[in-house]
MIKOL-924249 format. One record per residue (C-alpha): residue number from 0; z negated, x, y. Coordinates in steps of 0.1 Angstrom, whole numbers. Layout:
N
+-----+-------+-------+-------+
:   n :    c3 :    c1 :    c2 :
+-----+-------+-------+-------+
: NUM :     Z :     X :     Y :
...
+-----+-------+-------+-------+
//
This chain:
297
+-----+-------+-------+-------+
:   n :    c3 :    c1 :    c2 :
+-----+-------+-------+-------+
:   0 :   112 :   635 :   152 :
:   1 :   150 :   635 :   153 :
:   2 :   171 :   605 :   161 :
:   3 :   176 :   596 :   125 :
:   4 :   139 :   596 :   117 :
:   5 :   132 :   577 :   149 :
:   6 :   157 :   550 :   139 :
:   7 :   141 :   547 :   104 :
:   8 :   106 :   545 :   119 :
:   9 :   115 :   516 :   141 :
:  10 :   134 :   498 :   113 :
:  11 :   104 :   502 :    90 :
:  12 :    81 :   489 :   117 :
:  13 :   103 :   459 :   124 :
:  14 :   106 :   452 :    86 :
:  15 :    68 :   454 :    82 :
:  16 :    62 :   432 :   112 :
:  17 :    87 :   405 :   101 :
:  18 :    72 :   407 :    66 :
:  19 :    37 :   401 :    80 :
:  20 :    50 :   372 :   102 :
:  21 :    67 :   356 :    72 :
:  22 :    37 :   359 :    50 :
:  23 :    15 :   345 :    78 :
:  24 :    39 :   316 :    83 :
:  25 :    40 :   309 :    46 :
:  26 :     2 :   310 :    44 :
:  27 :     0 :   285 :    73 :
:  28 :    26 :   262 :    56 :
:  29 :     8 :   263 :    22 :
:  30 :   -26 :   258 :    39 :
:  31 :   -15 :   228 :    59 :
:  32 :     6 :   215 :    30 :
:  33 :   -24 :   215 :     7 :
:  34 :   -48 :   200 :    33 :
:  35 :   -22 :   174 :    41 :
:  36 :   -18 :   164 :     5 :
:  37 :   -56 :   162 :     0 :
:  38 :   -59 :   139 :    30 :
:  39 :   -32 :   116 :    17 :
:  40 :   -45 :   115 :   -19 :
:  41 :   -81 :   113 :    -9 :
:  42 :   -82 :    90 :    22 :
:  43 :  -113 :    86 :    43 :
:  44 :  -132 :    56 :    30 :
:  45 :  -133 :    24 :    51 :
:  46 :  -169 :    17 :    63 :
:  47 :  -176 :   -20 :    63 :
:  48 :  -199 :   -33 :    91 :
:  49 :  -229 :   -54 :    81 :
:  50 :  -218 :   -91 :    80 :
:  51 :  -181 :   -83 :    76 :
:  52 :  -174 :  -107 :    48 :
:  53 :  -159 :  -142 :    43 :
:  54 :  -192 :  -159 :    53 :
:  55 :  -185 :  -151 :    89 :
:  56 :  -156 :  -176 :    86 :
:  57 :  -178 :  -201 :    68 :
:  58 :  -162 :  -193 :    34 :
:  59 :  -184 :  -193 :     3 :
:  60 :  -179 :  -163 :   -20 :
:  61 :  -196 :  -141 :   -44 :
:  62 :  -195 :  -103 :   -48 :
:  63 :  -181 :   -92 :   -81 :
:  64 :  -172 :   -60 :   -99 :
:  65 :  -139 :   -56 :  -116 :
:  66 :  -135 :   -28 :  -142 :
:  67 :   -99 :   -16 :  -146 :
:  68 :   -82 :    -5 :  -179 :
:  69 :   -89 :    31 :  -170 :
:  70 :  -126 :    25 :  -163 :
:  71 :  -127 :    23 :  -125 :
:  72 :  -151 :    -1 :  -109 :
:  73 :  -137 :   -21 :   -80 :
:  74 :  -159 :   -39 :   -55 :
:  75 :  -145 :   -74 :   -49 :
:  76 :  -151 :  -108 :   -34 :
:  77 :  -143 :  -140 :   -53 :
:  78 :  -140 :  -176 :   -40 :
:  79 :  -133 :  -202 :   -67 :
:  80 :  -101 :  -223 :   -65 :
:  81 :  -101 :  -259 :   -54 :
:  82 :   -65 :  -265 :   -60 :
:  83 :   -58 :  -248 :   -94 :
:  84 :   -43 :  -216 :   -78 :
:  85 :   -57 :  -182 :   -69 :
:  86 :   -44 :  -156 :   -45 :
:  87 :   -48 :  -119 :   -52 :
:  88 :   -52 :  -101 :   -19 :
:  89 :   -45 :   -64 :   -17 :
:  90 :   -52 :   -43 :    14 :
:  91 :   -34 :   -13 :    29 :
:  92 :   -39 :    25 :    28 :
:  93 :   -72 :    38 :    40 :
:  94 :   -84 :     2 :    46 :
:  95 :  -105 :   -23 :    27 :
:  96 :  -106 :   -59 :    16 :
:  97 :  -101 :   -82 :    46 :
:  98 :  -126 :  -110 :    52 :
:  99 :  -101 :  -126 :    76 :
: 100 :   -72 :  -127 :    51 :
: 101 :   -96 :  -138 :    23 :
: 102 :  -107 :  -167 :    45 :
: 103 :   -71 :  -176 :    55 :
: 104 :   -63 :  -186 :    19 :
: 105 :   -97 :  -200 :    10 :
: 106 :   -98 :  -225 :    38 :
: 107 :   -66 :  -241 :    23 :
: 108 :   -83 :  -246 :   -11 :
: 109 :   -70 :  -215 :   -28 :
: 110 :   -92 :  -193 :   -49 :
: 111 :   -91 :  -158 :   -36 :
: 112 :   -99 :  -124 :   -51 :
: 113 :  -100 :   -95 :   -26 :
: 114 :  -110 :   -60 :   -36 :
: 115 :  -113 :   -25 :   -24 :
: 116 :   -85 :    -5 :   -41 :
: 117 :   -95 :    25 :   -61 :
: 118 :  -106 :    55 :   -39 :
: 119 :  -111 :    30 :   -10 :
: 120 :  -141 :    13 :     5 :
: 121 :  -169 :     6 :   -20 :
: 122 :  -148 :    10 :   -51 :
: 123 :  -149 :    39 :   -76 :
: 124 :  -122 :    65 :   -81 :
: 125 :  -112 :    93 :   -58 :
: 126 :   -75 :    95 :   -62 :
: 127 :   -50 :    74 :   -42 :
: 128 :   -15 :    71 :   -56 :
: 129 :     0 :    47 :   -30 :
: 130 :     5 :    19 :   -54 :
: 131 :    13 :    35 :   -88 :
: 132 :   -21 :    34 :  -105 :
: 133 :   -33 :     8 :   -80 :
: 134 :   -11 :   -16 :  -101 :
: 135 :   -40 :   -15 :  -126 :
: 136 :   -63 :   -29 :   -99 :
: 137 :   -39 :   -58 :   -94 :
: 138 :   -37 :   -64 :  -132 :
: 139 :   -75 :   -64 :  -135 :
: 140 :   -78 :   -90 :  -107 :
: 141 :   -51 :  -111 :  -123 :
: 142 :   -70 :  -111 :  -156 :
: 143 :  -102 :  -122 :  -138 :
: 144 :   -83 :  -150 :  -120 :
: 145 :   -68 :  -163 :  -152 :
: 146 :  -102 :  -163 :  -170 :
: 147 :  -115 :  -188 :  -144 :
: 148 :  -118 :  -224 :  -154 :
: 149 :   -90 :  -247 :  -142 :
: 150 :   -68 :  -219 :  -128 :
: 151 :   -32 :  -226 :  -136 :
: 152 :   -13 :  -205 :  -110 :
: 153 :   -17 :  -171 :   -94 :
: 154 :     0 :  -157 :   -63 :
: 155 :    -3 :  -123 :   -47 :
: 156 :    -5 :  -112 :   -11 :
: 157 :    -5 :   -76 :     1 :
: 158 :    -3 :   -55 :    33 :
: 159 :    13 :   -21 :    36 :
: 160 :     3 :    -1 :     5 :
: 161 :   -11 :   -32 :    -9 :
: 162 :    22 :   -50 :    -5 :
: 163 :    40 :   -22 :   -23 :
: 164 :    14 :   -24 :   -50 :
: 165 :    18 :   -61 :   -57 :
: 166 :    56 :   -57 :   -58 :
: 167 :    52 :   -30 :   -84 :
: 168 :    27 :   -51 :  -104 :
: 169 :    45 :   -84 :  -101 :
: 170 :    77 :   -68 :  -115 :
: 171 :    60 :   -65 :  -149 :
: 172 :    34 :   -92 :  -147 :
: 173 :    52 :  -126 :  -150 :
: 174 :    18 :  -144 :  -146 :
: 175 :    20 :  -135 :  -109 :
: 176 :    41 :  -164 :   -99 :
: 177 :    47 :  -159 :   -62 :
: 178 :    45 :  -128 :   -39 :
: 179 :    40 :  -123 :    -1 :
: 180 :    45 :   -87 :     9 :
: 181 :    37 :   -77 :    45 :
: 182 :    50 :   -43 :    57 :
: 183 :    58 :   -29 :    23 :
: 184 :    77 :     4 :    20 :
: 185 :   110 :     2 :     1 :
: 186 :   105 :    38 :   -13 :
: 187 :    78 :    63 :    -8 :
: 188 :   105 :    89 :     0 :
: 189 :   115 :    70 :    30 :
: 190 :    80 :    66 :    42 :
: 191 :    73 :   103 :    39 :
: 192 :    99 :   110 :    65 :
: 193 :    81 :    87 :    89 :
: 194 :    44 :    97 :    83 :
: 195 :    53 :   134 :    82 :
: 196 :    76 :   138 :   112 :
: 197 :    79 :   176 :   110 :
: 198 :   104 :   184 :    82 :
: 199 :    90 :   219 :    77 :
: 200 :    57 :   205 :    63 :
: 201 :    72 :   178 :    41 :
: 202 :    81 :   199 :    10 :
: 203 :    47 :   216 :    10 :
: 204 :    27 :   184 :    14 :
: 205 :    49 :   166 :   -12 :
: 206 :    46 :   195 :   -37 :
: 207 :     8 :   195 :   -36 :
: 208 :     6 :   157 :   -36 :
: 209 :    27 :   156 :   -67 :
: 210 :     6 :   182 :   -84 :
: 211 :   -25 :   163 :   -75 :
: 212 :   -13 :   129 :   -88 :
: 213 :    11 :   139 :  -115 :
: 214 :    37 :   117 :   -99 :
: 215 :    69 :   121 :   -79 :
: 216 :    82 :   101 :   -50 :
: 217 :   107 :    86 :   -74 :
: 218 :    79 :    69 :   -92 :
: 219 :    72 :    47 :   -62 :
: 220 :   103 :    26 :   -54 :
: 221 :    94 :   -11 :   -48 :
: 222 :   130 :   -16 :   -39 :
: 223 :   138 :   -11 :   -76 :
: 224 :   108 :   -31 :   -89 :
: 225 :   115 :   -62 :   -67 :
: 226 :   147 :   -68 :   -86 :
: 227 :   126 :   -77 :  -117 :
: 228 :   105 :  -104 :  -100 :
: 229 :   132 :  -131 :   -98 :
: 230 :   133 :  -160 :  -106 :
: 231 :    97 :  -159 :   -92 :
: 232 :    98 :  -161 :   -53 :
: 233 :    91 :  -133 :   -29 :
: 234 :    84 :  -135 :     9 :
: 235 :    90 :  -103 :    28 :
: 236 :    74 :   -98 :    63 :
: 237 :    77 :   -69 :    87 :
: 238 :    78 :   -60 :   124 :
: 239 :   108 :   -41 :   138 :
: 240 :    84 :   -19 :   158 :
: 241 :    67 :    -6 :   127 :
: 242 :    60 :    32 :   131 :
: 243 :    44 :    37 :    97 :
: 244 :    69 :    20 :    73 :
: 245 :   107 :    24 :    82 :
: 246 :   116 :    -9 :    99 :
: 247 :   147 :   -13 :    77 :
: 248 :   124 :   -15 :    46 :
: 249 :   121 :   -53 :    49 :
: 250 :   159 :   -59 :    48 :
: 251 :   163 :   -34 :    19 :
: 252 :   137 :   -52 :    -1 :
: 253 :   151 :   -86 :     8 :
: 254 :   186 :   -76 :    -2 :
: 255 :   174 :   -61 :   -35 :
: 256 :   153 :   -92 :   -44 :
: 257 :   167 :  -121 :   -64 :
: 258 :   164 :  -157 :   -55 :
: 259 :   143 :  -174 :   -44 :
: 260 :   135 :  -151 :   -15 :
: 261 :   125 :  -153 :    22 :
: 262 :   120 :  -129 :    49 :
: 263 :   104 :  -129 :    84 :
: 264 :   112 :  -101 :   108 :
: 265 :   103 :   -99 :   145 :
: 266 :   111 :   -74 :   172 :
: 267 :    83 :   -58 :   191 :
: 268 :    58 :   -61 :   162 :
: 269 :    41 :   -31 :   147 :
: 270 :    28 :   -22 :   113 :
: 271 :     9 :   -50 :    96 :
: 272 :     7 :   -67 :   130 :
: 273 :    26 :  -100 :   125 :
: 274 :    -6 :  -119 :   119 :
: 275 :   -21 :  -105 :   151 :
: 276 :    11 :  -113 :   171 :
: 277 :    17 :  -148 :   156 :
: 278 :   -16 :  -160 :   139 :
: 279 :    -9 :  -197 :   137 :
: 280 :    28 :  -193 :   126 :
: 281 :    18 :  -166 :   102 :
: 282 :    -8 :  -188 :    85 :
: 283 :    16 :  -218 :    85 :
: 284 :    45 :  -198 :    69 :
: 285 :    24 :  -180 :    43 :
: 286 :     5 :  -210 :    32 :
: 287 :    36 :  -232 :    31 :
: 288 :    53 :  -206 :     9 :
: 289 :    24 :  -206 :   -16 :
: 290 :    21 :  -244 :   -15 :
: 291 :    58 :  -248 :   -22 :
: 292 :    60 :  -223 :   -51 :
: 293 :    25 :  -226 :   -67 :
: 294 :    14 :  -262 :   -61 :
: 295 :    45 :  -283 :   -60 :
: 296 :    59 :  -292 :   -94 :
+-----+-------+-------+-------+
//
């Protein structure tokens, strides 16, 4: 083998090796992108412990089934109203209806509907869209609340994905008359940068997630939707130590909202942790907000 042939041999070997390495890297990125998208669009279901319901807080309730416009059955709890108002309570991603939050409203005389979102808990459906189609869950709960005797007012409360969902729903459902959003993301695009910290994986996960849902990140922008809620009031809550939703989300949402609006932001508090950090103040602030805007005429 002469020197020219020797050079071509090593060049071809290097090219072949780099090609295999690139193909291998691309395969890994596609594989993890697809698996990541599947995990985000099909979250592991929350398993409720026996006795984990509002009765543990001495709250009367009944289990009901809500059927959405697109035919998905939602497992829910309902406590009738004693004051003419009902609160719709929406939980966060990969969670389930909260007995504790249900009880918080019910012990103040509010009717409450809490449900497992589609593809969560004991509800039907197998596709999570982080608030887009979950709006139909909120609308179904709203219809149920308004069908109850002596119900005149409806408010909505949500945490994390549930908070984003109620902002999206309330923007186009004027019968939701007051909203409390705890740890809502301003845009899904912003949250993607937090929950997927490695930039190299983001486009692959996002590509497969968009193919799975038929949506894009631009379809989920509560910061745009919140502008349409005014003159109905909104109350934005978030901790500055949130590592799931960008901490600046609360201020972006607050600045985009019309009047009347309120916000409560605390340093050192993580994602959906304000109630845990300040339970008495949390209950006082949230109930006072709903009392002012739903009950006082």
